[in-house]
C-alpha positions, 0 to 999 in steps of 0.5 A, a space after each residue: 554716274 552723271 556729272 552735273 555741270 558746275 554752274 548748275 550746282 552753283 546756282 542751286 546752292 546760291 538759290 538755297 542760301 538766298 531763300 533761307 536768308 530771305 525768309 530768315 529760316 536760319 534764325 534761332 527762333 522762327 517767325 519770332 518764336 522760340 521754335 526752330 524751322 524743323 520744330 515748326 515743320 513737325 507742328 505743321 504736320 501734326 496740325 494736318 490731321 486729328 492724329 498722326 502715327 509716329 512712323 508716318 510722321 517720321 516718313 513724311 518729314 524724312 527725319 531720323 527716329 532719334 532726332 524726332 523722338 527728342 523733338 517730341 519729348 520737348 513738345 511733351 515737356 511744353 504741353 504741346 502734344 498728347 500721345 495715345 496707343 494706336 487703335 490698330 496697333 497697341 505697340 504704336 503711338 498716335 500723336 496729336 496737338 493739344 489746345 496749346 499746340 494748336 494755338 502755336 500752330 495758328 500763330 506760326 501759320 498766321 505769321 508765315 502767311 503775313 511774312 510771305 504776303 509782305 514779300 509778294 506785295 511789292 511785286 506786280 501781279 504778273 511777276 507774282 504769277 511767274 514766281 509761283 510758276 517757277 516754284 511749282 516747276 522746282 517742286 515738280 522737278 525735284 519731288 521724289 514722290 510721284 503725284 497725279 498732276 492737276 490738269 485743266 483746260 480753260 479759255 484764253 486769258 489776257 497774256 495767253 496770246 503772247 505766251 502762245 506765240 513765244 512758246 511756239 517760237 522757242 519750242 520749234 526752234 529748239 526741237 526742230 531748228 525752225 527759224 523765226 518765220 514760223 513764229 511770225 506765222 503763229 503771231 499772224 494766226 493769233 492776231 487774226 483770231 483776236 481781231 476777227 474772233 467770231 464767238 460761238 464759231 471759234 475758240 481756243 484753249 490753254 491747258 494747265 498742269 498744276 497751275 502752269 501753262 503747258 499747251 494750247 490749241 485753236 479752233 477757227 472758222 475756215 468757211 460756213 461748214 468747215 473749221 480748222 484746228 490750228 497751233 496745237 502745242 504741248 510743252 516738253 515737260 508736260 508730255 505723257 499726260 495725254 494733253 495733246 489728245 485732250 486739246 484735240 478732243 476739245 477742239 473736235 467737240 467744239 467744232 461739232 457742237 458749233 455745227 461744222 461738218 468738217 474739221 481740217 488741219 495742216 501739219 508737217 511730216 516731222 511732227 510725228 507725235 502730233 500726227 499720231 494724236 490726229 490719227 487716233 482722233 479719226 483724222 484722215 490724210 487727204 494730201 501732201 506737198 513738199 515745201 521749203 519753210 521755216 529754214 527747212 525742206 518739209 512735207 506739208 500734210 493736210 488732214 480732215 475729219 468728218 463731224 
């Protein structure tokens, strides 16, 4: 059995206490109503569809059947739900909210939105974005139900260039032990792109997974007939979704549509996963040379693709 380091256990428990206190979820009545957090969750789930099978509701909320039955009996008495026999199985019940139940749902939903809005309002937009990203990370890490991630490739936005430099520095230091001289190289590449950008001949993309930045690639002009693929990166947590291949394919498509006849790139032999992506995309290795860079002895590789 894996033992979780005590500091992590303490941090997760501290966060749980902080969050429940900050949102008042332990108050006797949630959002100044007569209903508890669990009762409000049941109302929320019932509001998501015209009717809900009781077994499905129990599975969604992971509630004990006896406890759920007692909650539903309380809703019955308050006139919040109605029960009908299932259309497919007469032994099972379908549940739906009455008009009073839907009114309660709207009250809870509006007050919850207002409460969270007031919580976020004092925070600068970058802090709000970072907070939302951290929450998505928590949910993704702890979710016990596999879900298909939402993957989006988009162009650069303000703040992305700094993220590209930062993440290259951090990821390559952690995974390969490279020094900050590599981060400096990436910073120069990004600065040159921003200072000398040629619309229609150069472009860059950021990959997002569930709204969080997860990778990037740049396509820059080398000469009139040659484009260069640069600084491909995929975050460790986002690997396995084909992001690297999608970013490379987008770079190839852009280079071809922009009229280049060749796409080239430089990488190092230790970047095995990236090399596999390049080979699968049709790149050919044309030259290798040993060098000492970023605090390591490396073998640089030059690849090209005829468009």
